[in-house]
C-alpha positions in Angstrom: 151.8 -29.6 -47.0 155.1 -31.4 -47.7 156.8 -32.7 -44.5 159.3 -30.5 -44.5 157.3 -27.6 -44.7 155.0 -29.0 -41.9 158.1 -29.5 -39.1 159.2 -26.1 -40.6 155.9 -24.5 -39.5 155.9 -26.6 -36.0 159.3 -25.0 -35.3 158.3 -21.6 -36.2 155.2 -22.2 -33.8 156.6 -23.4 -30.9 159.1 -20.4 -31.1 156.5 -18.5 -28.5 152.9 -16.8 -28.9 153.5 -14.0 -30.3 153.7 -16.5 -33.5 150.3 -18.4 -34.5 150.4 -22.0 -34.3 150.1 -24.3 -37.2 146.6 -25.0 -36.2 145.5 -21.7 -37.0 147.7 -20.3 -39.9 145.0 -20.8 -42.1 142.0 -20.6 -40.2 141.0 -24.4 -41.2 140.5 -27.6 -39.2 143.1 -30.1 -38.2 142.6 -33.3 -40.6 145.2 -35.8 -39.1 146.3 -38.5 -41.7 149.3 -41.0 -41.6 151.6 -40.5 -44.1 153.4 -43.9 -43.7 156.6 -42.5 -42.0 159.4 -44.4 -40.4 158.3 -45.0 -37.0 155.6 -47.0 -36.8 155.7 -46.8 -32.9 157.0 -44.2 -30.7 158.5 -44.7 -27.0 159.2 -41.6 -25.0 161.1 -41.8 -21.4 161.2 -39.1 -19.4 163.1 -39.6 -16.2 161.0 -36.6 -14.4 163.5 -33.9 -12.5 166.1 -35.3 -14.0 169.6 -33.1 -13.5 172.7 -34.2 -15.3 174.1 -35.1 -11.7 171.4 -37.6 -11.2 172.3 -39.6 -14.4 175.8 -39.2 -13.6 175.8 -40.6 -10.0 173.3 -43.4 -11.1 176.1 -44.7 -13.6 179.0 -43.8 -11.4 176.9 -46.0 -8.5 176.7 -48.7 -10.9 179.6 -48.7 -12.3 181.1 -48.9 -8.5 179.1 -51.7 -7.6 178.7 -53.5 -10.1 181.4 -53.2 -12.4 179.2 -52.1 -15.4 177.2 -48.7 -15.9 173.8 -47.7 -16.9 172.2 -48.2 -20.2 171.5 -44.9 -20.7 175.3 -44.2 -20.5 176.3 -47.4 -22.4 174.2 -46.3 -25.4 176.4 -43.0 -25.0 179.4 -44.6 -25.1 178.2 -47.1 -28.0 177.4 -43.9 -30.1 174.4 -45.7 -30.6 172.3 -42.6 -30.2 171.6 -39.3 -31.7 172.4 -36.7 -28.6 171.3 -33.0 -27.9 170.8 -30.5 -25.3 167.2 -29.2 -24.4 166.1 -25.7 -23.2 163.3 -26.6 -20.8 161.6 -22.8 -20.2 157.9 -22.5 -19.8 155.8 -19.5 -21.3 156.0 -17.9 -17.7 159.7 -19.0 -16.4 162.7 -19.7 -17.5 162.4 -22.1 -14.4 159.6 -25.1 -15.7 157.1 -26.9 -13.3 156.1 -30.5 -15.0 152.9 -29.2 -16.3 154.4 -26.6 -18.5 156.9 -29.0 -19.3 155.2 -31.9 -20.4 152.7 -29.7 -22.3 155.8 -28.6 -24.5 156.2 -32.2 -25.8 152.3 -32.7 -25.7 150.8 -30.0 -27.2 153.7 -28.2 -29.0 153.6 -25.0 -27.4 155.0 -23.6 -24.0 152.3 -22.7 -21.6 152.4 -21.3 -18.2 153.2 -23.1 -15.2 150.4 -25.1 -13.7 148.6 -25.4 -16.9 148.0 -28.4 -19.1 148.2 -27.4 -22.8 146.0 -24.1 -22.1 147.7 -21.4 -23.4 148.2 -17.9 -21.6 145.5 -16.6 -23.9 143.3 -19.6 -23.2 143.3 -21.4 -26.3 143.6 -25.3 -26.0 146.5 -27.3 -28.0 145.6 -30.6 -28.5 147.6 -33.4 -27.0 150.1 -35.4 -29.1 148.8 -38.6 -28.1 145.2 -37.4 -29.0 146.7 -36.7 -32.4 148.2 -40.0 -33.0 144.9 -41.4 -31.6 143.3 -39.7 -34.4 146.0 -41.0 -36.7 144.6 -44.6 -35.7 147.4 -45.3 -33.1 147.2 -47.1 -30.0 148.2 -44.6 -27.1 149.3 -45.4 -23.3 151.4 -43.7 -20.2 153.1 -45.5 -17.4 154.2 -44.0 -14.4 155.7 -44.4 -10.8 153.3 -41.4 -9.8 149.5 -40.7 -10.0 148.6 -41.6 -13.4 146.6 -38.4 -13.8 149.8 -36.7 -12.5 151.4 -33.5 -14.7 153.7 -35.5 -17.2 151.8 -38.1 -18.5 148.2 -35.6 -18.4 150.6 -33.2 -20.6 150.5 -35.8 -23.4 147.0 -36.6 -23.4 144.5 -33.6 -21.6 143.9 -30.0 -21.8 143.1 -28.4 -18.3 143.4 -25.0 -16.7 145.3 -26.7 -13.5 147.4 -29.6 -13.0 145.5 -29.9 -9.8 142.3 -31.2 -11.4 143.3 -34.7 -11.2 139.9 -36.3 -10.0 138.7 -34.8 -13.6 141.6 -35.9 -15.4 141.0 -39.3 -14.7 137.8 -39.3 -16.3 139.0 -37.2 -19.2 141.4 -39.8 -20.2 138.3 -42.6 -20.8 136.3 -40.2 -23.1 140.1 -40.2 -25.7 140.1 -43.8 -25.2 143.9 -43.9 -24.1 144.5 -47.9 -24.2 147.2 -48.4 -21.6 147.0 -46.2 -18.2 149.7 -47.4 -15.3 150.7 -46.3 -12.1 149.4 -44.8 -8.9 146.4 -42.3 -8.0 143.8 -44.8 -6.1 142.5 -41.9 -4.5 141.2 -40.4 -8.1 139.6 -43.4 -9.3 137.9 -45.1 -6.0 134.5 -44.1 -5.1 135.5 -44.1 -1.3 138.1 -41.6 -2.1 136.8 -39.2 -4.0 134.8 -36.3 -3.0 131.9 -36.7 -5.6 132.1 -40.9 -4.7 131.9 -41.7 -8.1 133.4 -45.0 -9.0 135.7 -44.1 -11.9 137.0 -47.8 -11.5 133.3 -48.9 -12.6 133.1 -46.3 -15.5 136.5 -48.0 -17.3 135.3 -51.2 -16.8 131.8 -50.7 -18.5 134.1 -49.3 -21.5 135.6 -52.3 -21.9 138.8 -52.0 -20.0 140.7 -54.6 -17.6 141.3 -52.9 -14.1 143.7 -54.3 -12.3 145.2 -53.1 -8.7 148.5 -55.3 -8.0 151.6 -56.6 -9.7 150.4 -59.7 -10.2 147.1 -58.9 -11.2 148.8 -56.9 -14.0 151.2 -60.0 -15.1 148.0 -62.1 -15.6 145.8 -59.4 -17.4 145.0 -60.2 -21.0 146.7 -58.4 -23.7 143.8 -57.6 -25.8 142.0 -55.4 -23.7 142.7 -52.0 -22.8 144.0 -51.6 -19.3 143.8 -49.5 -16.6 146.3 -50.4 -13.5 146.4 -48.5 -10.4 148.6 -49.7 -7.6 148.7 -47.1 -4.9 146.9 -44.3 -3.4 148.9 -41.6 -4.5 152.6 -42.4 -5.9 154.4 -45.5 -6.0 157.0 -46.7 -3.2 160.4 -45.8 -3.7 162.3 -48.3 -5.8 164.7 -48.8 -3.0 161.8 -49.1 -0.1 159.6 -51.6 -2.5 163.3 -53.8 -2.9 162.9 -54.0 1.1 159.9 -55.0 1.6 158.3 -58.4 0.0 154.8 -57.2 0.9 155.6 -54.3 -1.1 157.4 -56.4 -4.1 154.4 -58.6 -4.2 151.7 -55.1 -4.7 154.0 -53.4 -6.7 155.2 -53.7 -10.3 158.7 -52.1 -11.2 158.9 -49.4 -14.0 160.2 -51.9 -16.7 157.3 -54.5 -15.9 154.9 -51.7 -16.6 156.5 -50.5 -19.5 156.8 -54.3 -20.6 153.2 -55.4 -20.4 152.5 -51.7 -22.0 154.2 -52.8 -25.1 153.1 -56.3 -25.0 149.4 -54.9 -25.1 150.1 -52.6 -28.2 152.6 -53.8 -30.1 150.4 -56.0 -32.5 148.3 -53.0 -33.4 148.7 -52.8 -37.0 149.0 -48.9 -37.2 151.4 -48.8 -34.1 151.3 -47.3 -30.9 153.0 -44.2 -28.9 154.0 -45.2 -25.1 155.3 -42.4 -22.5 157.1 -43.6 -19.8 157.8 -41.5 -16.8 159.9 -42.1 -13.6 158.2 -39.5 -11.9 159.4 -40.5 -8.3 163.1 -39.0 -9.4 161.7 -35.8 -9.1 160.0 -36.5 -5.8 163.6 -37.8 -4.3 165.3 -34.7 -5.9 162.6 -32.5 -4.1 163.4 -34.2 -0.4 167.3 -34.3 -1.2 166.8 -38.0 -1.0 169.7 -39.4 -2.3 169.2 -43.4 -2.2 165.4 -42.5 -3.3 166.9 -40.7 -6.2 169.7 -42.9 -7.4 167.6 -46.2 -7.3 164.4 -44.6 -9.0 167.0 -43.6 -11.7 168.4 -47.1 -11.7 164.7 -48.4 -12.3 164.3 -45.8 -14.9 167.1 -47.4 -16.5 165.7 -50.6 -16.3 162.7 -49.5 -18.3 164.6 -48.0 -20.8 166.5 -51.3 -21.3 163.2 -52.6 -22.2 162.0 -50.1 -24.3 165.6 -50.0 -26.3 165.6 -54.0 -26.7 162.1 -54.1 -28.1 162.9 -51.3 -30.7 166.1 -53.3 -31.6 164.2 -56.3 -32.2 161.2 -54.0 -33.8 163.1 -51.8 -36.5 160.8 -49.7 -36.4 160.4 -47.9 -33.3 161.9 -44.4 -32.3 162.7 -44.3 -28.7 163.1 -40.7 -26.7 165.0 -40.7 -23.6 165.0 -37.1 -21.8 163.7 -35.4 -18.8 161.4 -32.5 -18.4 163.7 -30.5 -16.0 166.3 -30.5 -13.9 165.6 -30.9 -10.3 168.2 -29.8 -6.8 171.3 -30.4 -9.1 172.8 -32.9 -6.7 176.2 -34.2 -7.4 179.5 -35.5 -5.8 181.5 -33.2 -4.4 185.4 -32.8 -4.0 187.4 -34.3 -1.3 190.0 -36.6 -0.3 187.4 -39.1 0.9 184.8 -38.7 -2.0 185.4 -42.3 -3.4 184.6 -44.3 -0.1 182.0 -41.6 1.2 180.4 -42.3 -2.4 180.1 -46.1 -2.1 178.7 -45.8 1.5 175.3 -45.6 -0.3 175.7 -49.0 -1.2 175.0 -49.7 2.2 171.6 -48.0 2.4 168.8 -50.1 2.6 165.8 -47.4 2.7 165.0 -43.9 2.0 165.6 -40.9 4.1 161.7 -40.5 4.1 161.2 -44.1 5.2 164.0 -43.3 8.2 162.5 -39.9 9.4 159.1 -41.4 9.2 160.4 -44.0 11.8 161.3 -41.2 14.3 159.0 -40.4 17.2 159.0 -37.1 19.7 159.3 -39.8 22.6 162.6 -41.7 21.0 165.9 -41.5 22.8 169.0 -39.8 21.1 170.6 -43.5 21.2 167.7 -44.6 19.7 167.9 -42.4 16.9 171.3 -43.1 16.4 171.0 -46.7 16.2 168.2 -46.1 13.5 170.6 -44.5 11.1 173.3 -46.5 11.7 171.5 -49.4 10.7 169.7 -48.3 7.6 172.5 -46.0 6.2 175.8 -47.2 8.1 176.4 -44.2 9.6 177.8 -43.5 13.2 176.1 -40.1 14.2 177.6 -37.6 16.4 175.7 -36.4 19.4 175.2 -33.0 17.9 173.8 -34.2 14.6 171.3 -36.6 16.6 170.2 -33.6 18.9 169.2 -31.5 15.4 167.4 -34.0 13.5 165.4 -35.2 17.0 164.5 -31.5 17.8 162.1 -31.1 14.6 160.1 -34.0 16.5 160.6 -32.0 19.5 158.9 -28.8 18.4 162.0 -26.8 18.6 162.6 -26.3 15.2 160.8 -24.7 12.6 158.8 -27.3 10.3 160.5 -28.1 7.2 158.5 -27.2 4.1 159.1 -28.3 0.5 156.8 -30.0 -2.4 155.5 -33.7 -1.6 156.5 -33.1 1.9 153.2 -33.9 3.3 154.4 -34.6 6.8 157.0 -31.5 7.3 159.9 -33.8 7.6 163.3 -32.6 8.4 164.6 -33.6 4.4 167.1 -30.7 4.0 168.5 -30.8 7.3 169.6 -34.8 7.3 170.5 -34.7 3.5 173.3 -31.8 5.1 174.3 -34.5 7.6 174.3 -37.3 5.3 176.9 -35.1 2.6 179.6 -35.2 5.6 179.3 -39.2 5.2 178.5 -39.8 1.4 179.9 -36.3 -0.4 176.9 -35.5 -2.2 175.6 -32.2 -2.3 172.4 -30.4 -3.6 172.0 -26.7 -4.7 168.4 -26.1 -3.9 164.9 -28.6 -3.1 163.5 -27.6 -6.2 163.8 -27.1 -10.1 166.5 -25.7 -12.0 166.7 -23.7 -15.8 169.5 -26.0 -16.7 169.6 -27.6 -20.4 169.2 -31.3 -20.1 169.4 -34.1 -21.8 167.9 -35.4 -24.6 168.8 -38.6 -26.8 166.6 -40.6 -29.7 167.6 -43.9 -30.6 165.5 -45.7 -33.9 164.0 -44.1 -37.1 163.5 -40.5 -37.3 166.6 -39.7 -34.6 168.6 -38.4 -37.5 166.3 -35.1 -37.3 167.3 -34.6 -34.3 169.7 -31.1 -33.7 172.5 -30.5 -31.2 170.0 -28.2 -29.4 166.6 -28.0 -29.0 163.7 -26.5 -27.6 161.5 -28.7 -25.6 158.4 -27.7 -27.7 160.7 -29.2 -30.8 159.8 -32.7 -29.6 156.2 -32.9 -30.5 157.1 -31.9 -33.8 159.8 -34.4 -34.3 157.5 -37.3 -33.1 155.1 -36.3 -35.5 157.4 -35.8 -38.1 159.3 -39.5 -37.6 155.8 -41.0 -37.8 154.6 -39.2 -40.5 151.8 -37.9 -38.9 150.7 -34.6 -40.3 147.9 -31.7 -39.7 146.7 -31.3 -43.0 145.1 -27.9 -43.3 
């Protein structure tokens, strides 16, 4: 099958369940071969849950504070990338979750929300990182959430449920992925797993270097597969890490993990593929946490620069930058004080999550007000301070929300902040918005102005010259 026919069939197959996939068209087994395509390496960067307003506000923040915007937007301004809008729907909804979104990229087909590369009919779609491994490339994932979370998992494994993270931790090893860096100690640590398996030892017995701190990561050899797990669940938000010397010593940045992953795979003769996820961008959006959102988007942008710098020198690397879906659709709201209000975020030193975790039921009104003044530079009135405090006194119904394990009043506090920072949110959950997608390097010329999320799977295979031979 020639490459044009391959890509044509791939796009058709991605359109929906009523069309047979390229795997089934002729009823034959897949044989993966490398045709010597133009992109030896692929780095796909996903700022999870990045609404357009998130990209916009990070650029505004950097411009207004430092006089220079984001690396992502500079690529646009310099006309150095191919750019598109992308439809992110899943098989079960126009609003996708991260598992179905990643499966669209990873498996090339839309699946139901919550599923990893398993079709509504129960068919498993081989994930793209497995395809590239079979073509002889190295493959890795780095993230700021658990390495077993939905986005990295969608590129690597098949599972009926994204929640099967202990199982996913073991599944990665079966396929021999070369670099795995992020959080999720609870899924590898024998003291935290229900089955008491020591999954770290299993990796070490297979030749992996296991690292659990920033220093260990930086000093790890580049010639061995590596598993790096740096926190119990997701990694700390960037702004909270920046405010703690202890966290800076323990937790690597996303840019540092990206650089280490590239260093570990760049010398491989057949090239490598790497997924980089800014997962805490999504978690911050779910919490309407503006400092968490902006600083983690900037951290993602730093990782993007690492990838682009490598690609510029290498000349043979395709860099893809996108998100899997929008989330909460934040933005700066019109008003005569919008400039000054938005600039007040420059004074923030912690996330809303950090602030709200400090408040105790017995705290006085003045203590709550002093805490917020110290961290956000905001002088709350008594009414707003009482409203926040009422949640801790059991006078208000606890707030729900994804990743809000302690039922903190995220929405209430973000609504109060809006009066001081002019940032509004439409919700605390995913949206169906079309999202930004851009490509840099060989293969980027194939990008059309509007694509479905499933098309990215076939664009990557096409760019690398890795085809399904029937």
